[in-house]
N, C-alpha and C positions, 0 to 999 in steps of 0.2 A: 504495498500500500503506499501512497505518496506520504511524504512526513511534510512537517510545519513550514510551509510557504507562509502561510498566514498565522503563525504562530502569534505574532506580537500584534495582531488586530482581530478586529471583533465581526466574524462573517456573520452576514445578513440570515434572517430566520428563514426556513424553507420546509420544503415536505420531509419527513425523514421516513424513508424508506428502509425497508428490512436490510440488514448487512447483507454482504457478497454472498452468503453463503445459501441465501435465499431461493435461489432459481433452482439450486441443488436440491434443496427440500421439495419444492414445488414438482421437480423433477418436467418443468417444462422450461423452454427458451424465455426470458426476459421481453416484456413491451419495450422495445429502445424507441419507440415512436414519442414517448416523454421522458425519454430518460435525463437528454441535455437539460431539461426545464424544471426538473424535479431535484436533484440533489444539490445541497449546499456546496458542494467540492465546487460548482461552477463559481465558487468566490474566487477560483483562480484568474476568472476571467478581468480581475482587476491588477491582475500583474501588468508588470510594462511591455512583455513581450507578447505580441500578438498570437506567436507560437504557442504560447500556454492557455489560450481562450478554448478549452476543449474540457469534455467530460472526463476526469480523473475518475475512469471505471474501476471496478473490484479487482482484486488481486486475482491471475489465474493461477498463481502457483498451489502446486499440490505436492507435499513430500508425504512425511508421516503423518501431518493432517491431526494431530491429537487436541491439540489445545489452543492454537493461534486463530482468534477470531476473525482475522481477516482471510482466511484460507477458504477455499471453496468445500473440497470433500474428497474422498479418496478413489474416485473413480474418472481417470482420464478422458472415458468415453462422455462423461456428464460436460466436463468443461470444455471439452473441444465442440459439443453440440451448441452448449447456450451462449459461449462466449462470442463468436461470431454474430449472433443477433443482436447481443449488447453492443457490438461495436460496429455497428453500420453508422453511427453518427460519428461526428469527429471526436474521437476519444482516444484515451492513452491505456494499451494494456498492460496492466503491473502485477508484479516485477520482475524481471529476467533474471535469475529464474531461483528455485530452491529457499525462497525465505522461510526463515523461522526453525527454531529447535523445537524437538520433543519437549513434553513438559517436565519439569523438576517435581518430584513429590511432595516436596516440603516448602518451598519458596520461590519467587520470580527469577525467572531468568531472562538475559538480554540476548539478541538476536543480530545486532548490528556487526558484531567484529567478528563472527563466526567463519571459519572456511569450512565450507559443504562439501565435503569427498563423495561424490557419487559417480559409479561405474557408469561409462556411457550409454550402455544399453538402459540402465534404470534412468538415465537422464532423457534418453530418447523417448521410450513407454510410458513414464509415468509425469515427468515434470514437463516435457515440452509439447506434447499433442495439443493444449488450449493455444499456444503461441504459435503454433502452425497452423492451426486450422483459423486463427485470427487474421494470419498473414496471408493464406491462401483463399480465405471464403468470406472474409469480414471485411475487407477493404480498409483496415484499421488505419489511421492516419500516424498514430506513435506508439511505439514500445519503451516501456520505462525498465532502465537495467538497475539492479539492486546494489544495495550498499556491502553485503557480504562477499566473500571470497567462494568460488565454485570451483574446486580443483586447482588451488593455487594461485588462483588471477582474481583478481577484483572482477566483480560479474560486468563492470562498466570498462573493464579493461581487457577482457576476455574475447582477443580476434577467433576464438572457435565458436563462440557463441556468437557474435554480431558478424564478425564479417564474414563468415565460412558458413557458419548454419543458415542464420536470418537472413542476410542479403543475398547470398550465392544459390545456396540450396533451395530457399524457400522463395526466392524471388522478390522481399520485402520491398514495397516501392516510398513506405513513409521514413520517419527518421526515428532515431533512437535519442532519447533524452535520459537523462540521469534523474533517480530520485534525489530529492533536495540534500544538496550537499554530499553526494554520494561518490562523487569523483576525487581520487585521491591524488592519482598523477594525472594531469592534463595531456601531456605528449602521449603516453601510453593509450590513453581512452579515444584520443583522436585518432590514432594508428588502428585501434582495436575496431573502431567503426561507431563509436559513441556520435552523435551529431550535435548535441548539445548540452551543456552544462548548468544543469540548475543547481544553484544561483550564479553561476559563472567566476566562481573565484579560483578555478584552476585550470580550466580549458578556453583560457581567453588569449587575447594577442599578445600580451606581455609572455605568458608561458609559449606559445606554439611560434612565435615569428622567427626565434633564433634557431628553431629547429626547421623551419622554411630554409631560413638563410644558410643553414650548414647541408640543407639537401636532405636530412633525416623524415621530412614531412613534403608530399609535393602539392604544389598548388592544385591539382586535379583533385585530390581528396579534398581539401577544402572547396574547392568549387563543389564537388557532389554534395556536400552538407548544406551548403546554402542552396542547391537546387531541391533538395529534399524537403526543405525548411518552408522555402520560398513557395513549392508546388502544393503543400498543404494550405498555406497562409490563402493562395488564391481559389485553392479547389473547395474551401469551405468558406470563403467570401469574408476572412478574416481581414482584408487589407482596409474594409471599412466597416470597422469594429461597433457592434451596437453596444450603447452604454448600459451597463448592468441595470440602472432604473427601467429599462424597457423590457426587462427580463421577468416574466412572471414565475418566483418562485414556488409559488403554492397555489397552482391553479386548480380548479374540480378535478379535471381530469387525473393531474399527477396524485390528489388524495384520493381517487378512487382506486388508481392502479394499486398505492400503497395498503388499501384496505384489502384489495382481493390478493395482492401479494402474502399477507397477513393472514386471511382467511384459508390461503392455501398451503401454506408452510409450516403450519402449527401441527405437531407430530404427536398422536394419541397414543401413550407407550402402554398403559393399563387401564383396563374398564373391568373390574371384577365387579360381578353382579349384576352386571348393565346399570350401575348406579348414573351415569352418562346416558342420554341428556337427563340433564335435572327437568322435573317435571312444574311448571309455573303453577299448576292447581295446588302441588302439596307442599313445594319448598317455599316458605314465608319466613323464616329466618336463617340468613345468611353470615357466617363469621369469615372477615378477611385478616389474614395476618400476613405482615412482611412490609417495610420498606419499600420493596421493589413494585408492590402492587398500588401504591399510593400516588404515585407521582408520573411522568412521562415514563413509557415504557424502558426500560433501562436498553443501553447500547453499550459497545466496549469504547476503549480510551484510543484518541488518535486521531488521523485527519479525515478520517469518516463519521465523526462525533458531530452532532447536528444540533442547533438550537432550533427545536421545533415551533412552526408558527402557531400551532395549535396540536393538542393531544388528547386522546382518551386512554385514560389508565384502567388497570384492570378494576380497580375500584370503583370508578363511575361507570365502565362498561356493563357491570354486573347491576348497579342501580338503575342505569337507563333500559336494560332490557327486562328487570322484573322490578317494575315501579311499584307493585303493590307487595314486594317482599321488603323486610327490614334486614337494609344489609350494612351492620357495623363493622368498623375497621378498632381492631383490637390493639391499642395504643401500647399497653404496656409489655406486648410481646415483639415488638418493632423498634429496631434501632433506628432514632432518628435525632439529629441534635436540634431540631428544631422543637422540639416537643420534650425531650428528656427532662426530669423535675430534678432540681436542686433546691437545698435550700443553704441560707446562711444567716449571719446575725449582724444588723446594722448598727451604727454608730451609738443608737439610743437603747441597746442591747435587746431590741425586737427580731423575734424570725422572722425573716422576709423571703420570698423566693429567689431564686438563683446564686450565683457565687461571688465571692470577694476576689477580684481581677487587680493585681498588681503587675505594672509595664516597665519595664528596664529599658534604659536607653544602651543597653550592651548585650551580648550574648550569654551572660552567665548567672543572672538574675543576683549582682552584686550591687552593695549601696542603696540608696533610697530608691523607691519607685518613683519613677516621673509620672505617673497616673497611677490612683487608687479609685474603684470603683467597685458597684455591684452591677451584675450583667446576669440578666434572666436564663440566658443560655450561653452554652461554649460552642459560637458557630460565626467564628471572624473571617472574613474574606477582604484580604487587601486590595484585590484586584477591581472587586465591584462595589467599594466602598459598604460594605456590610459591616456594622457594629466595630468601627474604627475607633481609635481611642484618642479623640482630637475634640477638644472643647466644643466646635462647631457640629460635630457628631452626638453630643452626650446630651440627652433631654429627658425629664421624667416620662413624657409622651410617648419616647422610643419604647418599643413592646420588647427589645433587647436588652436596653441600659435603662440605668438610673443615675442620678448623680451620686457621688460616693464623698469621702471625707476630702480628698483634693481632687483638683480639676486641673492638670496641668497638662503638657501637651509633650509627647515624645521630640527627641531631636530630628530634624529633617530625614536622617538615615533610617529607616524603619527597615531595611534589610537589617542591621544589627540591633534586634531588638530579642529581648526575652519576656515571657509572661510567667506568673504563676495564680493559678487558680485554687481557691480553696473552700470548701463548703460540706453539704452533708447530703446523703442519698437516702432515702427512705423506702425499702422493696414493699412492693404489695402483694408480692408472693415469696414462701419462703423456698428457700434452694438455690441452685445455680443461678447467679447473675453474670451477664455477660457486659462486659466494657469494652467500648471502642474509641480508639482516636486515630482521626486523620489529619495529617498536618505537614509542610512543606519544611521538615526539619525534626531536631531531635526532642523526642517526647518519653516523659516517666510520668508513671500514674501511681498512684498509692492508694490503698482502699483497706481504711481501717489500721492503717500504720505499715500494711503489707505493699510491697513494691510489687506490681502485678504487670507492668509493660514499661520495658526500658527499650528503644531502638539505638542504642550507641550513639553515633555521631551525627545519624539523621540525613546523612547526604545523599543526593540521588543515586539510583543505579548508573554502577560505571559503565562505559562506553556507549551510553545511551542518548543519543541527541534531543530525545524529545521525552525527558523521563517523568513519568508518570508519578502521583503523589497516592500511595499505598497505605493502607490502612494497617493498623496494629490492634490485637485484639485480644483480650485475656477474660478468663471468666473466675468467680471466685462464689462461694457458698454463703448467703447472707440469710437472714431472718426477717420475717415479714415483720412490718411496724416498728422495728429498731432501725435508728439512725446510726449512718457509719460515716465518720470522716471520710473525705475525698480531695486530695492534692493533684493536680495535674502542673506541671512543669514544661514548657515550650519554648526551645531556644530556635529562631528562623536561620534557615540555610538557602543560601543562592542555589540558581539551577534548577527549579521547577517551574513547572507553566502553568498559566491560569486558563488556556484554552484547552481546547480539543479533549474535555472531559479530567482536568488537571485541576488542581486547587492551590491557591496561595492564602494559606489562613491557616486556621487550627478547629477541630471539631471534636467535642466528646459526646457520647450518647451511651445509653444503658438501657438494658430490658433483661425480662425473667426470660429464664428458658425453660420453665415450668407452666404448664397451661393450666389457667384456672378452671375450677369445676362447673363454673356457668358455662363453659362451651358445649357441654354435654348437651345444653338444651336448644341447639342450634340444627338445624336440619343438614345443613354443610358447612364445612370450615373449607375455606381455600387459603391455602400457604403458597405464597410466593416466596420461592428461594432461588439462589444461582448467583452467576456474578455480573458484573457491570461494569464500567469507566473505572471504578474504583479498583478491580482486581485481575482486569482483562484488558488486552489491546495491542496494538500495535509496539512492536518493537520489545514485548516482555510477554511472558507466558505465567499462566497462573497453577496452583496446586491442582491435582485431580479432586482433592476433597471439598465439600462445598465449606465456604467461610463462615465464619462467626459462629462455629458449632452449630449449623441450621440442623445436621443429620440427626442431634438429640432434640431440638426444637420439635420436629417432625414426629419423631417417636414419643415424646410427650404428648405433645396433641393427639395423635393416633389412637393412644389409651384412654382419654375423655371422650372423643370423640370418634367413632367408627368410620364416620361420613367424611373422610380427609382427604380433599383434591389437591395435589400436589402440584403446581407450576415450576416448572425450571426454565429460568433464563441462564443465557450463555453461548458462546462461539461455538461451543463441541460437547464434547461428552462430560458427565461430572460423576463421582461415585453415589450408586443409589444402594448398592448392596445392603448398608446398615439399616435400612428403613423400608425399603421397597417392597416387601413381605408383609409389612404392617398396615399398609393404605389401600385401598381400593381402587384410586385412579391417580395415574400421574400424567403430566403432558409435558413435552418439552417444545417451547416457544420461541427457543434461540433467543434472537435479537429482532422482532417482530416490528419494528418499526413504529410511527405516533400515533395509527390506528390499533396496534395489536392489543389493547384492553378491549376494544369493541370485538375484534376478531375472537378472541379467547372467550368473551361471554357470551356470543352467538355460538359458537362450539359447545361451550358447559350446557346451554340450554336448548341445543339440537336445530338452531336455526340455519345452522350451516353444519354438514357433514364433514368430519374433519379427513383429509386426505394427503396429507403432508407426509414422507417417507423418508427414512433418516439416510443422509448421503455419506455417513461413517457408519463403524461399528462402536458400541458401546460397551465396554469391560465391565466386570464386576469387580475387580480391585487393578491396581494399575500394574501390577507384576505379572498379568495375563497378558498385557499388553505385548504383541509380537516385537514391536520395537525397545520393549523395556530392557530387555537381557543385553542391549549392543548400545544402550546410552550410557554415555561416561556419567559416572558417579564424581559429585565435585560438591565442596564445601561452600566456596565462594564464585561468584560468578566470573571473576577475573581469571579463575584458573580453567576455565571451559574456553578452549582456543579453536577446535576440531570437531566436526560432527560429522564422522565417519558412519554411514547407512550401509552397516554390514548385512542388514535383513534382505538387501538387494530388489528384488522384483515384489518379494512377499509382505508389502505394504498394506495394511487395512485388512480387511476380511481374506485377503489371499494367504497373509500370514495365520490368521485363525485356523483356517482350513488346513494348511500344510502341517500345522502344529497339534492339531485335533483339539484346541480349545474352544469351547462354546460361550461365546460374548453372552451379556445380561441381555442385549437387543441389537441384532444383527443389521449389516449394511442391507438398507432397502426397506427397512421394518416401518410399519407404521398400520395401526387399527383405523377401522372405520366402524360406522354404525350399521352396516350392512356388510352383505359378504358377496364373493364373487367366485363363479366355478369357469374354469378352463378345460377346452376340449377340441378333438379333431385339429391336430396340429398338421402342417404340411410344409415340405420343403420345396421350393423349386428355384432353379433344379436341385435335382438331389445330388448332382456332379458339379462340383464348381468348375465354370469355364472362363479362365482370363479374368478379365476384368468384369463380365456379365454380373449384375446386381442378382443376389440372393435374397428371396425372399421367404421368410417364415409367415406363414399364416395359421389363425385358429379362431376359435370360437369365445368369446368373453360374455359372460351371463352375469347379471344382478340377480342373485339366488334370493335377495332380502326384501325388506318391507319398505325401504327408503331410498331415494336416488342418491347415488355416489358415485365418486371417481375411483377407478383403481389405475395402478401405475405398474403394466404388463414388464418384467423384466426380462432381458434374454441374455443369458450368459454363456459363453465358449470356451472349450476346454479342447487339447489337443490331446488324442488317446493314445499317442506314441511319441510323444517328445524328442528330437535329439538334443536338444538343450534345457536347461530347465525352464520351465513356464508353470505358471499356477495352475492348481487343479481345473480352476474355471474364471473366467473372467466377464465383467458386464461389457458387452458390446453393441446394444440397443435395447430402447424400451419406449414404451407409448402411454401418456395418461389418457384414460377415456372416459368420460361421463356415461351414464346408462340409469335409465328410470328403473323402478322395481320391476323385474321380469324381462327385462330388454335385453337382447343379446346383439352383438354385433359381429360381424367378421373383422378382424383387425390385423394388419401385418407391419411386421418388421423388415427392414432391409439390412442386410450386410452387403459390405464389399469385401475386395481381396486384401486391405488392410485389416479388416476385422480378424483374419485368420493368421496374420503375419509376426514375425518377431524382428528386433532390428538386429542385423550381423554386422559384430563391430567389424571384422576383416575386411568384409567387402564394401561397407558403409551402404548397405543396402537394406530393405525390409525382404524378409524370406518368408516364403508359405512354403511348408515341406509336404511333400506326397503323403499323405495320412488320412485318417478319418478323426472328424472332429466332432464332439459330443455338444447337443444344443441343448440347454436347459431353460425352461420357461417357469416363470412363477412369480409371486408376489414380494418374495426377499429373496435374498442370497442363500435362504436356509428354510424357504417355503417354495419348494421347487415342484408344480403341478403336472408339467410334460415333459418329454424327452425326446429327442430325435437323432439322427445321424446326418452327417454332412461328408463326401467324400471329395477330397482333392485329388486327381490323379497324377499330376505332374507338379515337381518343384518350380516356384515362381521368383524370381527377384524383381523388385519393385523398386522405381528409383525415387530417391528422397525428394528431387525435386516436381516430378509429374504425379506420385500417389498423393491420395487425397484420406486425411484422417476420418472424414466425415464419407458415408454412402451418400447418393445422388439423392435419396428420397429426405435423407435429414438434412442435407444440405438444402434443397429446396423449401424444408418446414421451417428453417430460420431465416429465409430469404423472402418467404411469401408470407405476407401479415393481413388477417383479416379484421373486418369492426369486432368489436365487442358484442356478445349475445348474451341473453339471459338464460340461464340454466338453474333449476332446481332453486329458484329464489334468488341466488346470487350471481352476479354478473362475474364473468369468467372471459380473458382474454384468449381467442382462439388463435392458436398459430398452427397452420397444419401444412 
């Protein structure tokens, strides 16, 4: 994903569409007709260069795909089919190539400085197909080269990737721009084929002219770069740049597309006893738990983090769809700095709400405080002038502050500031209480005299050009009704971001992990858990475990109310094995966009039949993941310099099958409120003939009582491979809507590349003479039909002329039809 081109500015509000994983969840190509006018990344239009006036569209890279929110899925056939559709507008395919490490089990990691060591065959078969398809089928304007190294060379300095593969073999006609500040050596990048250095610090005239004068770099090379950039400027009419003010960043069309993407991308993981859909006639009381349900649907940290022009939270979505039901938000179980309750004693000895706050004009709480006052909440934001310690911001009418014993001001340098908060907390529930601190610096928290949080020097993650503000949290056993001393010390540090989901400031919140008994009186309890911009995003990865002891919270709630519905948020899979057997319903919303709350409510009450399918496998435990065994163990982010992909081609579901490991939820999985039957498979022709299309046809029937969409998935495996190959791989799929009892004859097309592997020795794609097993079903582990396909003669396919997409798939992503209404839900049809 692109980085902080506008980190120092405030981008305009726009439509928040679901993150880049959404097309993989819906298993449909995106509607590109509205992409250029809907993403706030169009903020790039305000940059000086007209060449940047484009859609910085989602990351197409996929490697281990375990945790990074910007990644799409573990199936190259999916990205290579929907990425060309996305990039029919002027846009940048990001980021060439293999961004992101696999996850840490305990702490965040940064991916900016890794050397990603990947065998050529894995590179060609797993990571490059989406870029190849964008180049050959999508007429993409730009490709973005990544920060990290690939097999020893920085991605932006790799002649093999840019000059040889992208420009020569694939015939890419656009230009290559770097991720922001990703060029390390200007001459090497220019020689390798990079055309534009964002932001121009390395590959500029002062760096390149000496090499031109010395003959190390030819004028023809520079001319080629200029021609490529100018061609796109004129092709997309950026020579007369349209002012940003005329650009509708939140049209009704884009809002509708955002809603439909959310509806079709939410994955129903479990529905025990058919608790869903909820019955409006019977469900009269709903409890909602979790701050993620209270505000704008969460999204990850980084350049795709957008300020919504409007949003529908999960809480408001439920209130809107069930206006006659009592929908209560349970504050005591939700970590929220704006509502967490504290008390302190004022100058007259009376107990008042809030904390005593002492501001120091230094970083070590030394000397006398420059400002002392009482604040209702610990929720300071330096960037947005929220609750700042200045006389002009101190008022008894301010809901966050009231004048204390002194009302001085800090010195002008607020970056050299430390703050001490002291007060009391009185739990309403006995048992474990979780405390959470988020701050751009060093923090230490004591509860009842015991230090429970200490993040050391508090400096940003090393080597990360867009450092996130990651919370610290801890738990302690407390008694209801008893007051406990709380002391928080915070010392600010430089280097953090206030934009893209970051925070420059400090927040403290507290909540119970024990469910109150009155939750048993609700007809359903909806618990929103998972990740957000606080724990996951661009340039760093998260733990596999749920944050903030949310696994314990779910278990405790399910003991009180058996009708517990869990909504997961996040970029990929999270650990569920601790609690999944104790709850009847679980959904994975991923990052659903601004209308995610409405879509979730519609699914919970049956207005929309869920149709999302997992683009990943979700393991029971992190140790089950095929990549875990080869992932380097480390104690500090600085010690991790290389990422060696020892699992080779066995990424994702391929590795699970090879090792005989059954994931908790397999690739391609997703429940519906109806059922589907498969029958009458036929392969035409049954013997492969050159590049003649191979058509796999079958009957698909809705055998249930409500309309719904099924994603039929076609997997291919070579029966007697001469080289190592996965048991089977997804090579085609089709999403089909069917009314109750309706049947359709469905055809999925394959081509010669669908059967091929990459031969490193000959630098060609090869199809062996062999029999190929075709498996068709609703997920990688739900195979309903099987067939055989024979290839009689060995075929060698050129990297230049062969296409990763079958002809019918190519047509489907290039021919778009208007929206049609089916089953009460508007759907963008692409056929």
